[in-house]
Structures are given as C-alpha cells and as structure tokens.
DRENDO-1510 file (C-alpha; in Angstrom, 1 decimal, always signed):
<recs>
REC; n; res; u; v; w
REC; 1; MET; +22.4; +28.8; -14.5 .
REC; 2; TYR; +20.7; +26.2; -12.0 .
REC; 3; GLY; +20.7; +25.9; -8.2 .
REC; 4; GLY; +20.4; +22.3; -7.2 .
REC; 5; GLY; +19.0; +22.8; -3.7 .
REC; 6; THR; +17.8; +25.2; -1.1 .
REC; 7; GLY; +20.9; +25.6; +1.2 .
REC; 8; GLY; +23.2; +28.7; +0.9 .
REC; 9; ASP; +26.2; +26.7; -0.1 .
REC; 10; THR; +24.5; +24.9; -3.0 .
REC; 11; PRO; +26.7; +25.1; -6.1 .
REC; 12; VAL; +25.3; +26.6; -9.2 .
REC; 13; LYS; +25.7; +24.6; -12.2 .
REC; 14; ASP; +26.4; +26.1; -15.6 .
REC; 15; LYS; +23.8; +25.1; -18.4 .
REC; 16; ALA; +26.5; +23.7; -20.5 .
REC; 17; GLU; +27.4; +21.3; -17.5 .
REC; 18; LEU; +23.7; +20.3; -17.0 .
REC; 19; VAL; +23.2; +19.6; -20.7 .
REC; 20; ALA; +26.4; +17.4; -20.4 .
REC; 21; GLU; +24.9; +15.4; -17.6 .
REC; 22; LEU; +21.6; +15.2; -19.3 .
REC; 23; GLU; +23.1; +13.8; -22.4 .
REC; 24; ALA; +25.1; +11.2; -20.4 .
REC; 25; ALA; +22.0; +10.3; -18.3 .
REC; 26; VAL; +20.0; +9.8; -21.6 .
REC; 27; HIS; +22.6; +7.7; -23.1 .
REC; 28; GLY; +22.9; +5.6; -19.8 .
REC; 29; LEU; +19.1; +4.8; -19.9 .
REC; 30; GLU; +19.0; +4.2; -23.6 .
REC; 31; THR; +21.7; +1.5; -23.0 .
REC; 32; PHE; +19.8; +0.1; -20.2 .
REC; 33; CYS; +16.6; +0.0; -22.3 .
REC; 34; SER; +18.5; -1.6; -25.1 .
REC; 35; LYS; +19.8; -4.4; -22.9 .
REC; 36; GLN; +16.2; -5.1; -21.9 .
REC; 37; GLY; +15.4; -5.5; -25.6 .
REC; 38; MET; +13.6; -2.3; -26.1 .
REC; 39; ASP; +13.6; -0.5; -29.4 .
REC; 40; LEU; +13.2; +3.1; -28.1 .
REC; 41; ASP; +13.2; +4.5; -31.6 .
REC; 42; ALA; +10.2; +2.1; -32.6 .
REC; 43; VAL; +8.4; +3.3; -29.5 .
REC; 44; GLN; +8.9; +6.9; -30.2 .
REC; 45; SER; +8.0; +6.9; -33.8 .
REC; 46; SER; +4.8; +4.6; -33.6 .
REC; 47; GLU; +1.4; +6.1; -33.4 .
REC; 48; GLY; -2.2; +5.3; -32.4 .
REC; 49; MET; -2.8; +1.7; -31.0 .
REC; 50; GLN; +0.5; +0.7; -32.2 .
REC; 51; LYS; +2.2; +3.2; -29.9 .
REC; 52; ILE; +0.1; +1.9; -26.9 .
REC; 53; LYS; +1.2; -1.6; -27.6 .
REC; 54; GLN; +4.8; -0.5; -27.9 .
REC; 55; LEU; +4.6; +1.3; -24.6 .
REC; 56; ASP; +3.0; -1.6; -22.8 .
REC; 57; ASP; +5.7; -3.8; -24.3 .
REC; 58; ALA; +8.3; -1.5; -22.9 .
REC; 59; VAL; +6.9; -1.6; -19.5 .
REC; 60; GLU; +6.7; -5.4; -19.6 .
REC; 61; ALA; +10.4; -5.3; -20.4 .
REC; 62; ILE; +11.3; -2.9; -17.7 .
REC; 63; LEU; +9.5; -5.1; -15.1 .
REC; 64; LEU; +12.1; -8.0; -15.4 .
REC; 65; ASN; +12.5; -7.9; -11.6 .
REC; 66; GLU; +12.3; -5.4; -8.8 .
REC; 67; GLU; +16.1; -4.1; -9.3 .
REC; 68; SER; +15.4; -3.6; -13.0 .
REC; 69; LYS; +12.2; -1.6; -12.2 .
REC; 70; LYS; +13.8; +0.6; -9.5 .
REC; 71; SER; +16.8; +1.2; -11.6 .
REC; 72; TYR; +14.7; +2.4; -14.6 .
REC; 73; LEU; +12.5; +4.8; -12.4 .
REC; 74; ASN; +15.7; +6.2; -10.7 .
REC; 75; GLN; +17.2; +6.9; -14.0 .
REC; 76; ALA; +14.0; +8.4; -15.6 .
REC; 77; ASP; +13.4; +10.6; -12.6 .
REC; 78; GLY; +16.9; +12.1; -12.8 .
REC; 79; ILE; +16.6; +12.7; -16.5 .
REC; 80; TRP; +13.3; +14.5; -16.2 .
REC; 81; ARG; +14.9; +16.6; -13.4 .
REC; 82; LEU; +17.9; +17.5; -15.6 .
REC; 83; TYR; +15.7; +18.3; -18.6 .
REC; 84; LYS; +13.6; +20.7; -16.6 .
REC; 85; ALA; +16.7; +22.3; -15.3 .
REC; 86; VAL; +18.1; +22.8; -18.7 .
REC; 87; LEU; +15.0; +24.6; -20.0 .
REC; 88; PRO; +14.2; +26.9; -21.6 .
REC; 89; ASP; +17.7; +26.6; -23.2 .
REC; 90; PRO; +17.3; +25.5; -26.8 .
REC; 91; ARG; +19.7; +22.7; -26.2 .
REC; 92; ALA; +17.0; +21.0; -24.3 .
REC; 93; GLU; +14.9; +20.4; -27.5 .
REC; 94; GLU; +17.5; +17.8; -28.6 .
REC; 95; PHE; +16.4; +15.6; -25.5 .
REC; 96; ALA; +12.8; +16.6; -25.4 .
REC; 97; GLN; +11.3; +13.5; -26.9 .
REC; 98; ARG; +13.4; +10.9; -25.1 .
REC; 99; SER; +12.9; +12.7; -21.8 .
REC; 100; GLN; +9.1; +12.8; -22.5 .
REC; 101; LEU; +9.2; +9.0; -23.4 .
REC; 102; PHE; +11.1; +8.1; -20.3 .
REC; 103; LYS; +8.6; +10.1; -18.1 .
REC; 104; VAL; +5.6; +8.4; -19.8 .
REC; 105; LEU; +6.9; +4.9; -19.1 .
REC; 106; ALA; +7.9; +5.7; -15.6 .
REC; 107; GLN; +4.2; +7.1; -15.0 .
REC; 108; LYS; +2.8; +3.8; -16.6 .
REC; 109; ILE; +5.0; +1.8; -14.2 .
REC; 110; ARG; +4.0; +3.9; -11.1 .
REC; 111; ALA; +0.3; +3.5; -12.4 .
REC; 112; LEU; +0.6; -0.2; -11.2 .
REC; 113; MET; +1.8; +0.8; -7.8 .
REC; 114; PRO; -0.5; +1.9; -4.9 .
REC; 115; PRO; -0.3; +5.4; -3.8 .
REC; 116; VAL; +1.7; +6.0; -0.6 .
REC; 117; ASP; -0.4; +7.2; +2.4 .
REC; 118; ILE; +1.8; +8.1; +5.5 .
REC; 119; SER; -1.0; +9.5; +7.7 .
REC; 120; ASP; -1.7; +7.4; +10.7 .
REC; 121; VAL; -0.1; +4.2; +9.1 .
REC; 122; MET; +2.1; +2.1; +11.3 .
REC; 123; GLY; +5.7; +2.5; +10.5 .
REC; 124; GLN; +6.2; -1.2; +10.3 .
REC; 125; VAL; +3.6; -1.5; +7.5 .
REC; 126; GLU; +5.0; +1.4; +5.5 .
REC; 127; GLU; +8.5; -0.1; +5.7 .
REC; 128; LEU; +7.6; -3.5; +4.5 .
REC; 129; LEU; +5.1; -2.4; +1.9 .
REC; 130; ASP; +6.5; +0.8; +0.3 .
REC; 131; ASP; +9.8; -1.0; -0.6 .
REC; 132; SER; +7.8; -3.9; -2.3 .
REC; 133; ILE; +5.3; -2.4; -4.1 .
REC; 134; HIS; -2.9; +4.4; -10.8 .
REC; 135; PRO; -5.1; +5.0; -13.6 .
REC; 136; GLU; -4.7; +1.6; -14.7 .
REC; 137; GLY; -5.2; -1.9; -13.2 .
REC; 138; TYR; -7.7; -4.7; -13.4 .
REC; 139; VAL; -9.1; -2.0; -12.6 .
REC; 140; ILE; -10.1; -0.7; -9.4 .
REC; 141; ARG; -12.1; +2.4; -10.5 .
REC; 142; ASP; -13.0; +5.2; -8.2 .
REC; 143; LYS; -16.4; +6.6; -9.1 .
REC; 144; ALA; -16.0; +9.9; -7.4 .
REC; 145; GLY; -12.4; +10.2; -6.2 .
REC; 146; SER; -9.4; +11.2; -8.0 .
REC; 147; TYR; -5.8; +9.6; -8.6 .
REC; 148; GLY; -4.0; +9.3; -5.4 .
REC; 149; GLU; -7.0; +8.8; -3.2 .
REC; 150; GLU; -7.2; +5.5; -1.4 .
REC; 151; ARG; -9.9; +3.0; -2.4 .
REC; 152; TRP; -11.6; +0.4; -0.4 .
REC; 153; VAL; -11.5; -2.7; -2.7 .
REC; 154; ASP; -14.0; -5.3; -2.1 .
REC; 155; LEU; -12.1; -8.5; -2.5 .
REC; 156; SER; -15.3; -10.5; -2.7 .
REC; 157; GLN; -16.1; -9.0; -5.9 .
REC; 158; ILE; -12.9; -10.3; -7.6 .
REC; 159; ASP; -13.2; -12.6; -10.6 .
REC; 160; PHE; -10.1; -14.9; -10.0 .
REC; 161; GLU; -10.9; -16.8; -13.3 .
REC; 162; ALA; -10.9; -13.6; -15.3 .
REC; 163; LEU; -7.7; -12.5; -13.6 .
REC; 164; GLN; -6.0; -15.9; -14.5 .
REC; 165; GLU; -7.1; -15.7; -18.0 .
REC; 166; ARG; -5.8; -12.1; -18.5 .
REC; 167; PHE; -2.6; -13.2; -17.1 .
REC; 168; ALA; -2.2; -16.1; -19.4 .
REC; 169; LYS; -3.0; -14.1; -22.5 .
REC; 170; GLY; -1.3; -10.8; -21.5 .
REC; 171; ARG; +1.9; -9.3; -20.3 .
REC; 172; LYS; +2.7; -11.5; -17.4 .
REC; 173; ARG; +5.1; -9.3; -15.5 .
REC; 174; THR; +2.8; -6.3; -15.8 .
REC; 175; GLU; -0.2; -8.3; -14.7 .
REC; 176; ALA; +1.7; -9.6; -11.6 .
REC; 177; GLU; +2.8; -6.2; -10.8 .
REC; 178; LYS; -0.8; -4.9; -10.9 .
REC; 179; LEU; -2.0; -7.6; -8.8 .
REC; 180; LYS; +0.7; -7.1; -6.4 .
REC; 181; GLY; +0.4; -3.5; -6.0 .
REC; 182; GLN; -3.5; -3.6; -5.6 .
REC; 183; LEU; -3.1; -6.3; -2.8 .
REC; 184; GLY; -0.4; -4.4; -1.1 .
REC; 185; SER; -2.6; -1.3; -1.1 .
REC; 186; LYS; -5.5; -3.3; +0.2 .
REC; 187; LEU; -3.5; -5.1; +2.8 .
REC; 188; LYS; -2.3; -1.6; +4.1 .
REC; 189; GLN; -5.9; -0.6; +4.7 .
REC; 190; MET; -6.7; -4.0; +6.6 .
REC; 191; VAL; -3.7; -4.0; +8.8 .
REC; 192; ARG; -4.4; -0.5; +9.7 .
REC; 193; LEU; -7.9; -1.4; +10.9 .
REC; 194; ASN; -6.7; -4.6; +12.7 .
REC; 195; ARG; -3.0; -5.3; +13.6 .
REC; 196; SER; -3.8; -9.0; +14.2 .
REC; 197; ARG; -3.3; -9.2; +10.4 .
REC; 198; MET; +0.4; -8.6; +10.6 .
REC; 199; ASP; +1.0; -12.3; +9.7 .
REC; 200; TYR; -0.8; -11.6; +6.4 .
REC; 201; LEU; +1.7; -8.8; +5.8 .
REC; 202; GLU; +4.7; -11.0; +6.7 .
REC; 203; LYS; +3.4; -13.8; +4.3 .
REC; 204; PHE; +3.0; -11.1; +1.5 .
REC; 205; GLN; +6.5; -9.7; +2.0 .
REC; 206; GLN; +7.9; -13.3; +2.0 .
REC; 207; MET; +6.3; -14.0; -1.4 .
REC; 208; ILE; +7.7; -10.8; -2.7 .
REC; 209; ASP; +11.2; -11.4; -1.5 .
REC; 210; GLU; +11.2; -14.9; -2.8 .
REC; 211; TYR; +10.3; -13.5; -6.4 .
REC; 212; ASN; +12.7; -10.8; -6.3 .
REC; 213; ALA; +15.4; -13.3; -5.3 .
REC; 214; GLY; +14.6; -15.4; -8.4 .
REC; 215; SER; +13.2; -18.4; -6.3 .
REC; 216; MET; +10.1; -18.5; -8.3 .
REC; 217; ASN; +9.1; -17.5; -11.9 .
REC; 218; VAL; +6.4; -15.0; -12.8 .
REC; 219; ASP; +3.7; -17.8; -13.3 .
REC; 220; GLU; +4.2; -19.3; -9.7 .
REC; 221; PHE; +4.4; -15.8; -8.4 .
REC; 222; PHE; +1.0; -14.9; -9.9 .
REC; 223; ARG; -0.5; -18.1; -8.6 .
REC; 224; GLN; +0.6; -17.3; -5.1 .
REC; 225; LEU; -0.7; -13.9; -5.3 .
REC; 226; LEU; -4.2; -15.2; -6.4 .
REC; 227; ASP; -4.1; -17.7; -3.6 .
REC; 228; PHE; -3.2; -15.0; -1.2 .
REC; 229; ALA; -6.0; -12.7; -2.4 .
REC; 230; LYS; -8.5; -15.6; -1.8 .
REC; 231; GLY; -7.1; -15.7; +1.7 .
REC; 232; LEU; -7.4; -12.0; +2.2 .
REC; 233; SER; -10.9; -11.9; +0.9 .
REC; 234; GLU; -11.9; -14.5; +3.5 .
REC; 235; GLU; -10.3; -12.5; +6.2 .
REC; 236; GLU; -12.2; -9.4; +5.0 .
REC; 237; GLN; -15.5; -11.2; +5.5 .
REC; 238; ARG; -14.5; -12.8; +8.7 .
REC; 239; SER; -16.3; -9.8; +10.7 .
REC; 240; VAL; -19.6; -10.9; +9.1 .
REC; 241; ALA; -18.9; -14.6; +10.1 .
REC; 242; GLU; -18.2; -13.5; +13.8 .
REC; 243; GLN; -21.2; -11.1; +13.7 .
REC; 244; LEU; -19.0; -8.3; +14.7 .
REC; 245; SER; -18.3; -4.9; +13.2 .
REC; 246; GLU; -14.8; -4.4; +11.8 .
REC; 247; GLU; -13.8; -2.3; +14.9 .
REC; 248; GLU; -15.5; -4.8; +17.2 .
REC; 249; LEU; -13.5; -7.5; +15.6 .
REC; 250; ALA; -10.3; -5.6; +16.1 .
REC; 251; VAL; -10.8; -5.6; +19.7 .
REC; 252; PHE; -11.9; -9.0; +19.9 .
REC; 253; ASP; -8.7; -10.1; +18.1 .
REC; 254; ILE; -6.6; -8.3; +20.7 .
REC; 255; LEU; -8.5; -10.1; +23.4 .
REC; 256; THR; -8.0; -13.5; +21.8 .
REC; 257; ARG; -4.8; -13.5; +19.9 .
REC; 258; PRO; -3.0; -14.7; +22.0 .
REC; 259; GLY; -5.4; -15.7; +24.4 .
REC; 260; PRO; -6.5; -18.7; +26.7 .
REC; 261; GLU; -8.5; -21.7; +25.5 .
REC; 262; LEU; -12.1; -20.5; +25.4 .
REC; 263; SER; -15.3; -22.3; +25.2 .
REC; 264; GLU; -18.2; -21.3; +22.8 .
REC; 265; LYS; -19.8; -19.6; +25.9 .
REC; 266; GLU; -16.7; -17.8; +26.8 .
REC; 267; ILE; -16.1; -16.7; +23.2 .
REC; 268; LYS; -19.5; -14.9; +23.3 .
REC; 269; GLN; -18.5; -13.2; +26.6 .
REC; 270; VAL; -15.3; -11.8; +24.8 .
REC; 271; LYS; -17.4; -10.6; +21.9 .
REC; 272; LYS; -19.7; -9.0; +24.4 .
REC; 273; ALA; -16.7; -7.4; +26.1 .
REC; 274; ALA; -15.7; -5.9; +22.6 .
REC; 275; ARG; -19.1; -4.4; +21.9 .
REC; 276; ASP; -19.6; -3.1; +25.5 .
REC; 277; LEU; -16.2; -1.6; +25.6 .
REC; 278; LEU; -16.6; +0.4; +22.2 .
REC; 279; ASP; -20.2; +1.5; +23.4 .
REC; 280; ASN; -18.9; +2.7; +26.7 .
REC; 281; LEU; -16.0; +4.5; +25.2 .
REC; 282; LYS; -18.1; +6.3; +22.5 .
REC; 283; LYS; -20.7; +7.5; +25.0 .
REC; 284; GLY; -18.3; +10.2; +26.5 .
REC; 285; LYS; -14.7; +9.0; +27.1 .
REC; 286; LEU; -13.4; +9.6; +23.5 .
REC; 287; VAL; -13.8; +13.4; +23.8 .
REC; 288; LEU; -12.3; +15.9; +21.5 .
REC; 289; ASP; -8.3; +15.8; +21.8 .
REC; 290; TRP; -8.6; +13.1; +24.6 .
REC; 291; ARG; -5.2; +11.9; +23.7 .
REC; 292; LYS; -3.7; +15.3; +24.7 .
REC; 293; PHE; -4.6; +15.4; +28.3 .
REC; 294; GLN; -3.6; +13.0; +31.2 .
REC; 295; ARG; -7.0; +13.1; +32.8 .
REC; 296; SER; -9.0; +12.1; +29.7 .
REC; 297; GLN; -6.3; +9.4; +28.9 .
REC; 298; ALA; -6.7; +8.0; +32.5 .
REC; 299; ALA; -10.6; +8.0; +32.0 .
REC; 300; VAL; -10.3; +5.9; +28.9 .
REC; 301; ARG; -7.8; +3.5; +30.6 .
REC; 302; VAL; -10.1; +3.0; +33.7 .
REC; 303; ALA; -13.1; +2.5; +31.3 .
REC; 304; ILE; -11.2; -0.4; +29.5 .
REC; 305; GLU; -10.2; -2.0; +32.7 .
REC; 306; ASP; -13.6; -1.8; +34.1 .
REC; 307; VAL; -15.4; -3.1; +31.2 .
REC; 308; LEU; -13.0; -5.9; +30.7 .
REC; 309; ASP; -12.9; -6.8; +34.5 .
REC; 310; THR; -16.9; -7.2; +34.2 .
REC; 311; ASP; -17.2; -8.9; +31.0 .
REC; 312; LEU; -14.2; -11.1; +30.3 .
REC; 313; PRO; -14.3; -14.8; +31.4 .
REC; 314; GLU; -12.3; -16.2; +34.4 .
REC; 315; SER; -10.0; -18.0; +32.1 .
REC; 316; TYR; -7.9; -14.8; +31.8 .
REC; 317; THR; -5.3; -14.8; +34.4 .
REC; 318; PRO; -4.4; -11.6; +36.2 .
REC; 319; GLU; -1.3; -11.2; +34.4 .
REC; 320; LEU; -3.0; -11.7; +30.9 .
REC; 321; PHE; -5.7; -9.5; +31.9 .
REC; 322; GLN; -3.5; -6.6; +32.6 .
REC; 323; GLN; -1.5; -7.3; +29.3 .
REC; 324; LYS; -5.0; -7.1; +27.4 .
REC; 325; VAL; -6.0; -3.9; +29.1 .
REC; 326; GLU; -2.6; -2.3; +27.9 .
REC; 327; ASP; -3.0; -3.9; +24.4 .
REC; 328; VAL; -6.6; -2.5; +24.0 .
REC; 329; TYR; -5.6; +1.0; +25.3 .
REC; 330; GLU; -2.7; +1.2; +22.9 .
REC; 331; HIS; -5.2; +0.3; +20.0 .
REC; 332; VAL; -7.8; +2.7; +21.2 .
REC; 333; PHE; -5.1; +5.4; +21.4 .
REC; 334; ASP; -4.0; +4.8; +17.8 .
REC; 335; ALA; -7.3; +4.3; +16.3 .
REC; 336; TYR; -9.7; +6.7; +17.8 .
REC; 337; TYR; -8.9; +10.5; +17.7 .
REC; 338; GLY; -11.8; +11.8; +19.6 .
REC; 339; SER; -15.1; +13.5; +18.9 .
REC; 340; GLY; -16.1; +10.7; +16.6 .
REC; 341; GLN; -13.1; +10.7; +14.5 .
REC; 342; GLY; -10.8; +7.8; +13.8 .
REC; 343; ILE; -9.7; +5.2; +11.3 .
REC; 344; TYR; -13.1; +3.4; +11.2 .
REC; 345; ASN; -14.9; +6.4; +9.8 .
REC; 346; ILE; -12.5; +7.1; +6.9 .
REC; 347; ASP; -14.5; +7.1; +3.6 .
REC; 348; TYR; -12.5; +5.0; +1.3 .
REC; 349; GLY; -14.9; +5.0; -1.4 .
REC; 350; ARG; -15.7; +1.6; -2.7 .
REC; 351; GLY; -14.4; +0.3; -6.0 .
REC; 352; TYR; -14.9; -2.8; -8.1 .
REC; 353; TRP; -12.6; -5.0; -10.1 .
</recs>
C-alpha cells in the first residue's frame, strides 16, 4: 500500500494500481523517446565508452527544444517516484532498468542546468531564469566545493574559440544548453550584486524565448550566446575600468542610471559619493539586525541623505536627489544584513572554464 501525500484524506493506493501506473508511464516515455529517434534498448545494452556515447546521443535528442526537455524531465521524475513507491514489491524488478535509465538521462540533462538558489535573490530574476534554464560543462570546476554550491565564474578566462570549435564538432543542442545554463547562473550572480544589469537579463530571456519559439536554429542561438557572453565579460570587468569595487559600482550605477548629464568632474564626484557612503555606513550604521529596528533603519537613511547631499553635484534636482536617496536605501536594505554580512562577502569559490 502507498500513501501519496501527507494529508489525512490522502487516498492509499494498492500496489497493483501503482504497478499499472508505472507500466503505463514507462510505456509513455518509451514512445516519447522513440519519436525522438532514440533506441533505448541499444542504450541500455551498451557498455563502457559506447554506453557513454549512447547516453550523450540520447540527451542530444531530448534537447530538441525547451518543451521536449521539460516533457522528458516531468515524465522521468514521475516514473522514478512510481518505481520507488512500488518497491520492495518484486514486480518493480520488471521496470528497474528502464527506470534507472530514465533517471540517469534526467540527471545528465539537469547537469547542464544551474542549481537553483532561492536565498536573497530577487523574485524577478528567479522567475525569468528558473523557467529558462552539474557535474558536467565546459566545465566550470569547483576546486573545494560540492555539487549544488554556487560558483563565481571568471568570464574573462573563457576561450571563446575553443567553445566554438567544441560546438562545431560536438552535439550542438547539448553544447548550447551547457552554455545557456552557465550564463544563466552567472547572470543571476551579477544581477544580484547590481540591479542595473537587469537589461542583460531581459536580453538573455529574449534570446531564449526566440530560440524556443523556433525563430532561430541552434547554430544562430549558440552564436548569440557567445556574443552575449563577451558582453557579459566586459560588464564584469567594468568595475576595474571605473576604478570602483563591485559594491561601489552598484551604488554608482544607482546614482547615474538614470541620472543627469554629468561632466567628467561631476562623474568623479559621484564616484566619491559612492565610496564615502559605503565607508560611512560600514563604520557603525550597519549594525547587527539593523533592518529589524526603526531607529537603526532611520540612522541608515539619514546617513545616506547626508553623504549624498554633501557629495553629489548640483546637477541633481531636488526631486531626483530624493529619488536617489530612496533607491540607494532600498539597495542597502537588500544587500547589507548587518555586522559585516551581506551579498558582497559571499564566498563563491572561483572556477575556470
């Protein structure tokens, strides 16, 4: 007997009924795979390097498009749940190999996709990326971490020619899925640190939508992903060009996007405002649990207003100035937890391509 949930009214299914459901589900996914040109018997019976090749070919077939990928994963997950529910009934043995094969393929597909991290990530970013997009890849390797931990990828180290060559010689859908997944994961991190990068997120999503809609083939999609990666790499290096830290750049971007037309001298003033503001806040305003108390929140808001009032050039109108105070306060509230903790001191663990 099997309980399908945690509620008191959950119906308990007889093993025979579960076996029938499992048989139907396996048959359904076998039909799906056959339509994609996959020979499951050949995959299942192969060994060694040939088996690895057969599995990779199967993944490539499943990745025909986003709909195909999601359909496969949903069906494979359902089969594995049913198979586990039937155990330890001897009738489960009949479906053991197929269920295991479907699970392995699902794992290989998910290995191409970034892990989902819902902690302190803006809902808008999650909604856009999680619907679109690990032990495999080009690969981003984590020296000390384990599967499921986030990685801070250094885009400046990407060998774009090598990626293009691998794409041309390999399984194109799989290579595109890998690159899409890694860029999506990187983009999450970059937008988390600086909300002004939302335009990159929108462009990324537009590319994915056009590919899923059939508006471009996999060759064009991969080319656009490479171009996007190059642009993202330039954005990642912008803090160096502006002579600001990543967190100073985030404040600078809030103050200038959108902002008034600024001279070179005024731009330097805004950069000074960003540095002074963070220095001021870190010296005593961002205390432990400051976000929980009205008095500490007010102290942070006043500090922001005072520093910006002192440092920002006169090009900022009173209305724009007040808007910037609010925008910076919102950013500080989201990014700094207090007592030296926040999104800018997360150890992502550098990787390489």
